[in-house]
Every structure is written in C-alpha cells, then in structure tokens.
N, CA, C and O of each residue as an XYZ file, in Angstrom:
616
protein
N      43.757    -26.637     12.293
C      44.049    -26.017     10.990
C      43.194    -24.665     10.817
O      42.034    -24.598     11.223
N      43.694    -23.846     10.335
C      43.087    -22.484     10.208
C      42.482    -22.415      8.792
O      43.123    -22.737      7.791
N      41.069    -21.927      8.765
C      40.631    -21.888      7.393
C      40.754    -20.689      6.921
O      40.490    -19.757      7.681
N      41.153    -20.430      5.650
C      41.401    -19.074      5.169
C      39.986    -18.654      4.454
O      39.248    -19.413      3.827
N      39.780    -17.190      4.716
C      38.664    -16.653      4.180
C      38.938    -16.185      2.668
O      39.983    -15.626      2.334
N      38.020    -16.439      1.908
C      38.113    -15.819      0.492
C      38.374    -14.514      0.473
O      39.286    -14.207     -0.295
N      37.826    -13.563      1.121
C      38.165    -12.229      1.116
C      38.355    -11.715      2.818
O      37.677    -12.164      3.742
N      39.376    -10.739      2.945
C      39.332    -10.269      4.324
C      38.154     -9.452      4.698
O      37.633     -8.633      3.941
N      37.783     -9.700      5.835
C      36.489     -9.068      6.474
C      36.282     -7.577      6.124
O      35.173     -7.088      5.907
N      37.367     -6.949      6.091
C      37.288     -5.416      5.823
C      36.836     -5.344      4.226
O      36.039     -4.454      3.930
N      37.294     -6.215      3.208
C      36.905     -6.081      1.915
C      35.362     -6.333      1.778
O      34.703     -5.719      0.940
N      34.752     -7.345      2.709
C      33.425     -7.784      2.820
C      32.504     -6.597      3.251
O      31.354     -6.411      2.853
N      33.152     -5.886      4.064
C      32.404     -4.700      4.657
C      32.358     -3.573      3.766
O      31.360     -2.853      3.750
N      33.444     -3.332      2.951
C      33.450     -2.511      1.888
C      32.452     -2.778      0.753
O      31.726     -1.886      0.315
N      32.444     -3.899      0.344
C      31.600     -4.352     -0.604
C      30.052     -4.275     -0.046
O      29.184     -3.799     -0.779
N      29.816     -4.628      0.922
C      28.301     -4.300      1.571
C      28.052     -2.921      1.465
O      27.031     -2.513      0.912
N      28.933     -2.134      1.968
C      28.722     -0.625      2.031
C      28.477     -0.028      0.477
O      27.714      0.905      0.229
N      29.132     -0.621     -0.336
C      29.163     -0.019     -1.715
C      27.690     -0.590     -2.204
O      26.970      0.151     -2.873
N      27.286     -1.842     -1.877
C      26.132     -2.297     -2.395
C      24.906     -1.488     -1.683
O      23.905     -1.208     -2.342
N      25.016     -1.160     -0.437
C      23.876     -0.355      0.219
C      23.847      0.972     -0.390
O      22.760      1.503     -0.619
N      24.933      1.544     -0.668
C      24.975      2.932     -1.216
C      24.498      2.880     -2.694
O      23.949      3.869     -3.180
N      24.700      1.722     -3.435
C      24.359      1.745     -4.919
C      22.701      1.637     -4.812
O      21.964      2.361     -5.481
N      22.209      0.610     -3.858
C      20.770      0.392     -3.928
C      19.993      1.585     -3.456
O      18.859      1.819     -3.872
N      20.665      2.391     -2.517
C      19.915      3.717     -2.083
C      20.002      4.700     -3.034
O      19.111      5.548     -2.989
N      20.927      4.821     -3.969
C      21.023      5.788     -4.963
C      20.304      5.265     -6.391
O      19.850      6.068     -7.207
N      20.267      3.937     -6.564
C      19.395      3.464     -7.767
C      18.511      2.434     -7.444
O      18.718      1.289     -7.848
N      17.326      2.791     -6.600
C      16.215      1.907     -5.914
C      15.602      1.034     -7.056
O      15.093     -0.050     -6.770
N      15.641      1.490     -8.351
C      14.961      0.769     -9.548
C      15.794     -0.594     -9.701
O      15.298     -1.637    -10.127
N      17.092     -0.448     -9.308
C      17.814     -1.823     -9.513
C      17.265     -2.849     -8.489
O      17.109     -4.025     -8.816
N      16.948     -2.355     -7.136
C      16.378     -3.385     -6.260
C      14.982     -3.792     -6.687
O      14.619     -4.940     -6.434
N      14.208     -2.997     -7.280
C      12.943     -3.437     -7.839
C      13.150     -4.515     -8.901
O      12.346     -5.441     -9.003
N      14.163     -4.412     -9.654
C      14.514     -5.318    -10.792
C      14.757     -6.848    -10.304
O      14.323     -7.853    -10.865
N      15.587     -6.790     -9.077
C      16.044     -7.885     -8.432
C      14.809     -8.871     -7.822
O      14.769    -10.101     -7.798
N      13.784     -7.854     -7.321
C      12.611     -8.394     -6.723
C      11.928     -9.037     -7.705
O      11.642    -10.220     -7.520
N      11.563     -8.416     -8.857
C      10.775     -8.889    -10.043
C      11.487    -10.114    -10.359
O      10.844    -11.162    -10.305
N      12.614    -10.146    -10.654
C      13.358    -11.271    -11.222
C      13.165    -12.643    -10.183
O      12.993    -13.795    -10.583
N      13.236    -12.229     -8.834
C      13.199    -13.478     -7.935
C      11.702    -13.783     -7.993
O      11.423    -14.981     -7.954
N      10.652    -12.884     -8.083
C       9.296    -13.416     -8.048
C       9.108    -14.323     -9.422
O       8.419    -15.343     -9.395
N       9.690    -13.931    -10.473
C       9.195    -14.586    -11.671
C      10.069    -15.930    -11.719
O       9.665    -16.890    -12.374
N      11.376    -15.976    -10.949
C      12.166    -17.158    -11.071
C      11.684    -18.285    -10.062
O      11.707    -19.478    -10.365
N      11.263    -17.823     -8.883
C      11.089    -18.702     -7.960
C       9.658    -18.766     -7.255
O       9.276    -19.748     -6.619
N       8.928    -17.627     -7.439
C       7.652    -17.524     -6.786
C       6.533    -17.882     -7.566
O       6.735    -18.469     -8.629
N       5.274    -17.596     -7.169
C       4.009    -18.070     -7.712
C       3.940    -17.538     -9.253
O       3.191    -18.104    -10.049
N       4.578    -16.663     -9.563
C       4.544    -16.142    -10.976
C       5.223    -17.204    -11.959
O       4.930    -17.227    -13.155
N       5.999    -17.943    -11.478
C       6.692    -19.023    -12.252
C       5.540    -19.917    -12.812
O       5.437    -20.192    -14.007
N       4.722    -20.327    -11.883
C       3.498    -21.250    -12.387
C       2.615    -20.588    -13.190
O       1.973    -21.218    -14.031
N       2.463    -19.164    -13.027
C       1.511    -18.478    -13.924
C       2.211    -18.119    -15.260
O       1.501    -17.640    -16.144
N       3.588    -18.310    -15.506
C       4.002    -18.057    -16.641
C       4.454    -16.593    -16.885
O       4.901    -16.187    -17.958
N       4.298    -15.903    -15.850
C       4.607    -14.309    -15.801
C       6.233    -14.141    -15.721
O       6.980    -14.616    -14.866
N       6.586    -13.298    -16.901
C       7.980    -13.321    -17.140
C       8.533    -11.787    -16.837
O       7.699    -10.888    -16.945
N       9.692    -11.485    -16.519
C      10.289    -10.207    -16.300
C      10.851     -9.791    -17.801
O      11.868    -10.307    -18.264
N      10.184     -8.941    -18.404
C      10.636     -8.349    -19.602
C      10.951     -6.960    -19.637
O      11.033     -6.371    -20.715
N      11.138     -6.379    -18.526
C      11.434     -5.158    -18.417
C      12.867     -4.965    -18.017
O      13.387     -5.707    -17.183
N      13.550     -3.932    -18.626
C      14.977     -3.685    -18.419
C      15.232     -2.681    -17.356
O      14.359     -1.893    -16.994
N      16.503     -2.711    -16.825
C      16.804     -1.712    -15.938
C      16.551     -0.317    -16.255
O      15.882      0.366    -15.480
N      17.104      0.241    -17.501
C      16.799      1.502    -17.982
C      15.366      1.880    -18.179
O      15.045      3.069    -18.192
N      14.525      0.961    -18.326
C      12.973      1.260    -18.343
C      12.301      1.338    -16.860
O      11.314      2.044    -16.646
N      12.852      0.643    -15.979
C      12.550      0.820    -14.491
C      13.007      2.231    -14.043
O      12.305      2.985    -13.369
N      14.315      2.523    -14.507
C      14.558      3.934    -14.078
C      13.667      4.936    -14.729
O      13.330      5.857    -13.985
N      13.198      4.968    -15.972
C      12.398      5.775    -16.546
C      11.070      5.814    -15.856
O      10.502      6.900    -15.744
N      10.541      4.747    -15.396
C       9.201      4.545    -14.655
C       9.353      5.313    -13.409
O       8.551      6.143    -12.981
N      10.597      4.909    -12.806
C      10.861      5.547    -11.306
C      10.598      6.973    -11.433
O       9.834      7.424    -10.579
N      11.110      7.893    -12.409
C      11.101      9.275    -12.612
C       9.816      9.730    -12.949
O       9.239     10.613    -12.315
N       9.280      9.066    -14.076
C       7.873      9.197    -14.530
C       6.680      9.193    -13.684
O       5.692      9.905    -13.863
N       6.851      8.315    -12.726
C       5.946      8.236    -11.803
C       6.008      8.901    -10.333
O       5.103      8.924     -9.499
N       7.285      9.427    -10.233
C       7.862     10.242     -9.242
C       7.761      9.409     -8.132
O       7.214      9.830     -7.113
N       8.269      8.152     -8.201
C       8.397      7.258     -7.187
C       9.403      7.697     -5.847
O       9.280      7.269     -4.699
N      10.279      8.536     -6.272
C      11.270      9.197     -5.349
C      10.412      9.992     -4.259
O      10.862     10.172     -3.128
N       9.260     10.420     -4.619
C       8.411     11.303     -3.607
C       7.472     10.315     -2.811
O       6.722     10.838     -1.986
N       7.431      9.022     -2.956
C       6.519      8.257     -2.187
C       7.224      7.646     -0.954
O       8.439      7.498     -0.822
N       6.301      7.333     -0.119
C       6.842      6.840      1.174
C       7.311      5.443      1.033
O       8.355      5.131      1.607
N       6.602      4.483      0.272
C       7.043      2.996      0.199
C       6.714      2.853     -1.446
O       5.635      2.359     -1.774
N       7.506      3.220     -2.295
C       7.061      2.805     -3.612
C       7.238      1.370     -4.022
O       8.250      0.757     -3.682
N       6.290      0.812     -4.742
C       6.019     -0.348     -5.018
C       5.704     -0.567     -6.557
O       4.887      0.185     -7.086
N       6.342     -1.607     -7.327
C       6.031     -1.720     -8.685
C       4.685     -2.462     -8.672
O       4.383     -3.308     -7.831
N       3.839     -2.020     -9.782
C       2.539     -2.561     -9.971
C       2.163     -2.997    -11.499
O       2.338     -2.244    -12.457
N       1.681     -4.173    -11.588
C       1.455     -4.439    -13.150
C      -0.240     -3.908    -13.214
O      -1.092     -4.263    -12.399
N      -0.445     -3.108    -14.225
C      -1.817     -2.827    -14.262
C      -2.729     -3.846    -14.779
O      -3.924     -3.874    -14.485
N      -2.124     -4.725    -15.592
C      -2.881     -6.081    -15.783
C      -2.187     -7.088    -15.222
O      -1.076     -7.396    -15.651
N      -2.786     -7.734    -14.164
C      -2.084     -8.831    -13.427
C      -1.665    -10.012    -14.013
O      -0.805    -10.737    -13.512
N      -2.379    -10.289    -15.315
C      -2.225    -11.470    -16.027
C      -1.214    -11.209    -17.123
O      -1.011    -12.086    -17.962
N      -0.612    -10.132    -17.164
C       0.451     -9.839    -18.268
C       1.871     -9.807    -17.583
O       2.028     -9.734    -16.365
N       2.787     -9.864    -18.423
C       4.217     -9.769    -17.969
C       4.695     -8.435    -17.278
O       3.982     -7.433    -17.230
N       5.853     -8.504    -16.794
C       6.483     -7.125    -16.508
C       7.132     -6.592    -17.717
O       8.288     -6.898    -18.008
N       6.440     -5.837    -18.394
C       6.723     -4.978    -19.475
C       6.637     -3.450    -19.134
O       5.982     -3.112    -18.148
N       7.232     -2.567    -19.863
C       7.167     -1.218    -19.659
C       5.815     -0.580    -19.659
O       5.578      0.312    -18.844
N       4.822     -1.014    -20.604
C       3.693     -0.574    -20.847
C       2.764     -1.024    -19.716
O       1.759     -0.379    -19.418
N       3.112     -2.087    -19.132
C       2.213     -2.714    -18.052
C       2.482     -2.451    -16.529
O       1.806     -2.878    -15.594
N       3.590     -1.671    -16.466
C       4.049     -1.326    -15.066
C       4.013      0.108    -14.731
O       4.078      1.002    -15.575
N       3.906      0.285    -13.450
C       3.920      1.673    -12.892
C       4.389      1.631    -11.505
O       4.229      0.577    -10.890
N       4.970      2.673    -10.900
C       5.118      2.737     -9.386
C       4.077      3.311     -8.738
O       3.570      4.340     -9.184
N       3.629      2.715     -7.604
C       2.548      3.322     -6.934
C       2.872      3.013     -5.288
O       3.725      2.191     -4.950
N       2.212      3.651     -4.502
C       2.446      3.526     -3.010
C       2.187      2.074     -2.655
O       1.324      1.472     -3.293
N       2.883      1.441     -1.661
C       2.832      0.024     -1.228
C       1.248     -0.192     -0.785
O       0.531     -1.088     -1.232
N       0.912      0.651      0.030
C      -0.547      0.502      0.666
C      -1.366      0.450     -0.653
O      -1.945     -0.631     -0.769
N      -1.535      1.138     -1.475
C      -2.332      1.309     -2.707
C      -2.220     -0.046     -3.491
O      -3.245     -0.616     -3.867
N      -1.083     -0.514     -3.715
C      -0.745     -1.852     -4.139
C      -1.481     -3.138     -3.409
O      -2.018     -4.078     -3.994
N      -1.386     -2.969     -2.179
C      -2.131     -3.952     -1.428
C      -3.627     -3.943     -1.549
O      -4.316     -4.918     -1.851
N      -4.021     -2.814     -1.298
C      -5.664     -2.519     -1.549
C      -5.987     -3.082     -2.920
O      -6.890     -3.913     -3.020
N      -5.281     -2.668     -4.016
C      -5.626     -2.923     -5.391
C      -5.785     -4.643     -5.595
O      -6.627     -5.184     -6.311
N      -4.919     -5.216     -4.905
C      -4.928     -6.813     -5.121
C      -5.816     -7.380     -4.011
O      -5.713     -8.578     -3.745
N      -6.792     -6.509     -3.256
C      -7.602     -7.233     -2.349
C      -7.190     -7.342     -1.157
O      -7.987     -7.635     -0.265
N      -5.783     -7.117     -0.883
C      -5.315     -7.483      0.486
C      -5.664     -6.255      1.541
O      -5.957     -5.160      1.062
N      -5.636     -6.422      2.876
C      -5.922     -5.573      3.548
C      -5.263     -5.811      5.116
O      -5.568     -6.772      5.823
N      -4.332     -4.774      5.494
C      -3.752     -4.938      6.871
C      -4.808     -4.898      7.989
O      -4.555     -5.427      9.071
N      -5.895     -4.331      7.778
C      -6.982     -4.016      8.771
C      -7.961     -5.115      8.685
O      -8.910     -4.920      9.445
N      -8.041     -6.251      7.976
C      -8.941     -7.090      7.876
C      -8.989     -7.943      9.060
O      -7.969     -8.484      9.487
N     -10.216     -8.096      9.646
C     -10.269     -8.758     10.870
C     -10.602    -10.438     10.611
O     -11.437    -10.949      9.864
N      -9.737    -10.989     11.412
C      -9.731    -12.439     11.221
C     -10.775    -12.921     12.225
O     -10.885    -12.333     13.301
N     -11.554    -13.975     11.917
C     -12.482    -14.765     12.958
C     -11.527    -15.718     13.589
O     -10.371    -15.918     13.216
N     -12.135    -16.278     14.576
C     -11.673    -17.559     15.320
C     -11.657    -18.665     14.366
O     -10.715    -19.456     14.392
N     -12.588    -18.794     13.548
C     -12.780    -19.864     12.479
C     -11.540    -19.704     11.492
O     -10.890    -20.691     11.148
N     -11.257    -18.483     11.074
C     -10.279    -18.291     10.114
C      -8.948    -18.791     10.534
O      -8.249    -19.520      9.831
N      -8.618    -18.341     11.775
C      -7.376    -18.692     12.486
C      -7.295    -20.046     12.629
O      -6.228    -20.550     12.279
N      -8.196    -20.807     13.076
C      -8.237    -22.186     13.211
C      -7.941    -22.890     11.990
O      -7.078    -23.767     11.962
N      -8.633    -22.542     10.948
C      -8.546    -23.130      9.460
C      -7.140    -22.867      9.121
O      -6.555    -23.838      8.643
N      -6.365    -21.637      9.272
C      -5.209    -21.378      8.810
C      -4.215    -22.280      9.420
O      -3.335    -22.800      8.735
N      -4.322    -22.468     10.612
C      -3.365    -23.283     11.632
C      -3.336    -24.752     11.001
O      -2.302    -25.393     10.813
N      -4.591    -25.173     10.712
C      -4.884    -26.615     10.295
C      -4.148    -26.748      8.945
O      -3.346    -27.659      8.742
N      -4.416    -25.909      8.135
C      -3.717    -25.753      6.649
C      -2.378    -25.926      6.846
O      -1.772    -26.877      6.351
N      -1.819    -25.021      7.582
C      -0.246    -24.935      7.807
C       0.314    -26.330      8.352
O       1.253    -26.942      7.844
N      -0.465    -26.755      9.542
C       0.123    -27.879     10.012
C       0.031    -29.096      9.084
O       0.847    -30.005      9.237
N      -0.879    -29.171      8.160
C      -1.117    -30.254      7.156
C      -0.092    -30.161      6.101
O       0.052    -30.989      5.202
N       0.617    -29.085      6.276
C       1.644    -28.720      5.196
C       1.013    -28.417      3.670
O       1.716    -28.448      2.660
N      -0.008    -28.205      3.666
C      -0.905    -27.909      2.412
C      -0.307    -26.562      1.811
O      -0.074    -26.561      0.602
N      -0.071    -25.550      2.464
C       0.413    -24.226      2.114
C       1.238    -23.537      2.862
O       1.222    -23.831      4.057
N       2.136    -22.501      2.437
C       2.950    -21.919      3.269
C       2.453    -20.659      3.803
O       1.281    -20.383      3.546
N       3.185    -19.792      4.549
C       2.748    -18.540      5.229
C       2.121    -17.597      4.034
O       1.011    -17.075      4.141
N       2.967    -17.446      2.890
C       2.414    -16.708      1.964
C       1.071    -16.930      1.049
O       0.220    -16.148      0.624
N       1.242    -18.197      0.947
C       0.045    -18.919      0.223
C      -1.376    -18.518      1.119
O      -2.344    -17.888      0.693
N      -1.197    -19.040      2.377
C      -2.287    -18.732      3.361
C      -2.777    -17.317      3.329
O      -3.947    -16.945      3.246
N      -1.629    -16.548      3.414
C      -1.980    -14.972      3.482
C      -2.946    -14.549      2.247
O      -3.991    -13.900      2.302
N      -2.313    -15.089      1.151
C      -3.176    -14.758     -0.111
C      -4.620    -15.313     -0.044
O      -5.569    -14.628     -0.425
N      -4.752    -16.399      0.381
C      -6.088    -17.157      0.465
C      -6.995    -16.381      1.463
O      -8.217    -16.386      1.320
N      -6.456    -15.797      2.349
C      -7.379    -15.041      3.380
C      -7.170    -13.569      3.198
O      -7.586    -12.757      4.024
N      -6.502    -13.219      2.077
C      -6.589    -11.692      1.737
C      -5.777    -10.760      3.040
O      -6.117     -9.638      3.415
N      -4.822    -11.446      3.487
C      -4.091    -10.667      4.656
C      -2.421    -10.789      4.045
O      -2.007    -11.612      3.227
N      -1.823     -9.940      4.576
C      -0.256    -10.091      4.343
C       0.456    -11.271      5.030
O      -0.056    -11.758      6.038
N       1.582    -11.742      4.548
C       2.353    -12.834      4.970
C       2.655    -12.815      6.490
O       2.634    -13.831      7.185
N       2.961    -11.466      6.983
C       3.558    -11.517      8.331
C       2.253    -11.648      9.216
O       2.400    -12.203     10.305
N       1.120    -11.243      8.903
C      -0.042    -11.396      9.825
C      -0.444    -12.843      9.715
O      -0.785    -13.361     10.779
N      -0.466    -13.483      8.798
C      -0.870    -15.017      8.690
C       0.292    -15.622      9.495
O      -0.052    -16.560     10.215
N       1.517    -15.308      9.528
C       2.636    -15.864     10.153
C       2.333    -15.724     11.835
O       2.413    -16.689     12.595
N       2.005    -14.469     12.227
C       1.879    -14.292     13.508
C       0.687    -15.016     14.159
O       0.711    -15.472     15.302
N      -0.433    -15.081     13.256
C      -1.651    -15.799     13.880
C      -1.267    -17.303     13.819
O      -1.591    -17.938     14.822
N      -0.667    -17.961     12.878
C      -0.518    -19.323     12.928
C       0.569    -19.760     14.178
O       0.368    -20.721     14.920
N       1.627    -18.960     14.251
C       2.511    -19.111     15.267
C       2.076    -18.827     16.652
O       2.812    -19.032     17.618
N       0.974    -18.393     16.736
C       0.261    -17.893     18.200
C       1.171    -16.805     18.760
O       1.352    -16.741     19.976
N       1.746    -15.955     17.926
C       2.151    -14.698     18.543
C       0.989    -13.706     18.785
O       0.983    -13.010     19.801
N      -0.055    -13.631     17.801
C      -1.467    -13.192     17.962
C      -2.500    -14.123     18.219
O      -2.066    -15.230     17.901
N      -3.563    -14.200     18.607
C      -4.649    -15.228     18.780
C      -3.965    -16.420     19.680
O      -4.086    -17.602     19.358
N      -3.303    -16.033     20.733
C      -2.807    -17.214     21.489
C      -3.980    -17.791     22.293
O      -3.864    -18.928     22.751
N      -5.040    -17.125     22.483
C      -6.010    -17.482     23.345
C      -6.854    -18.775     22.685
O      -7.668    -19.345     23.411
N      -6.671    -19.200     21.405
C      -7.290    -20.216     20.924
C      -6.409    -21.216     20.221
O      -6.901    -22.229     19.723
C-alpha cells in the first residue's frame, strides 16, 4: 500500500525556499519566533517573563539599532527581570550579549568542573543548557565536555 504525501515534494521545497527567503529579508521575524519559544518552553516560563513585543516593534528596533550592520545581531533585554517589551529591548552583537550575561567562550574549565558537570548530567539533575548556565559557559561547550568530545583524558 502506497502512502500518499500531503504535499508533493516540489511544493515542500518551494515552501522551504520561500520561508528561507522571507527569514533572510525579515530577520526580525526570526527574532520573534525565538523570543516566543523561550517564553513558552524555556527557563523564562518559570520566571514569568512574557513576550509583549510585536513584529512591527522588532522591525523598528532592527533599524534603530542598525542590527543589519552587525555580524551576529542578538536581542537583549536591558533589565533581565522585565518582559520583552519595546522599551526594554535592543539589538546588540551576540558576543556582547554573552559577556553581559556573564558567559564566556574563553572561560577555562578545571578538571573538577568537568567531573562535576558529568556527575550532574549523569544523575539527570540538569540538562546541557542548565549546566552551561551554572558554569557560565555556552551550552555547546558544556555538551562537548560532558560527552567527552573535549576533556577525554578524564
């Protein structure tokens, strides 16, 4: 029995191509989807942080802050305890956003840090992102250390 697809494959490819083109010409839309995802499913849900900013407001911020000139623009909340609202948001470079939150890609982990991270993960106390925040490193660095991609010798 042959299963019929909902859409022909060429329609799906056309849809993906249109979405990619739209995202590239309207990058503030991607920002809004990321904000909504963080507020609905991430750590912000438990903190009560809401997405109260609109697409036109994000577009205005994009041009006001000249995000189109940035290498990796990132939305930042000036007050991290406040909601995503126009007056509390700005676009800054991603690396500046990491630094302002106390994260560092160059932070040196100790052997004890790595062993502790692995133990926490093994006991299912936290996920990679939570461990990264705890040790002030990005999630991918935590994942690589825990999965022994780096720090294989311990």
